[in-house]
C-alpha positions, -999 to 999 in steps of 0.1 A, spaced: -156 581 656 -135 560 680 -99 549 677 -107 515 662 -128 531 635 -101 556 627 -76 528 625 -98 508 601 -102 538 579 -65 544 579 -58 507 571 -83 510 541 -64 540 528 -31 522 532 -44 492 513 -56 514 484 -23 532 483 -3 499 484 -14 492 448 9 521 437 38 505 456 40 478 429 61 502 407 98 500 412 131 517 404 162 497 398 190 509 422 228 506 420 231 470 432 203 460 407 177 456 434 143 470 428 133 498 452 96 506 455 89 541 442 62 547 468 74 547 504 55 550 536 64 583 553 68 583 591 69 621 597 49 629 629 44 592 639 51 585 675 44 560 703 21 530 700 -1 544 673 30 552 652 43 517 655 9 503 646 7 526 616 41 512 603 30 476 609 -3 483 591 16 498 561 38 467 560 8 443 562 -8 464 534 22 458 511 45 487 516 81 476 513 98 511 514 97 529 548 110 565 549 122 579 582 147 605 594 168 612 625 149 645 630 116 627 633 129 609 664 109 578 656 136 555 641 133 531 671 96 526 666 101 520 629 128 494 637 105 477 663 76 475 639 98 461 611 114 436 635 80 424 647 68 420 611 99 400 603 94 378 634 57 373 625 68 361 590 51 389 572 83 400 554 120 391 553 148 416 558 157 414 521 122 425 511 121 458 529 139 491 523 143 516 551 153 551 540 168 572 568 180 608 565 204 627 586 217 663 586 253 666 576 261 683 609 249 652 629 275 630 612 307 624 632 331 628 603 343 657 581 339 659 544 
């Protein structure tokens, strides 16, 4: 199976899962946060960026990343490209980023 076939299979799975992303939780500022997010653990490079873009095209509006994944820049690039392409607006997407307490520069 070549890379193109793998990507097509992945996109199909993402499209099937996107149905579940229509369920929302209301958050503090009364916006609706999709309960199902697209996880970016182990995504890297060009393929990782394409995976995030495919998820957005398939309907994901909640992207989960973390500082320790070291892929925040590719997530940002993918989201920025989708906004530039008119697929989404900034107000439509939620990016959940996690950080360890010790990486923060202030004390509690």
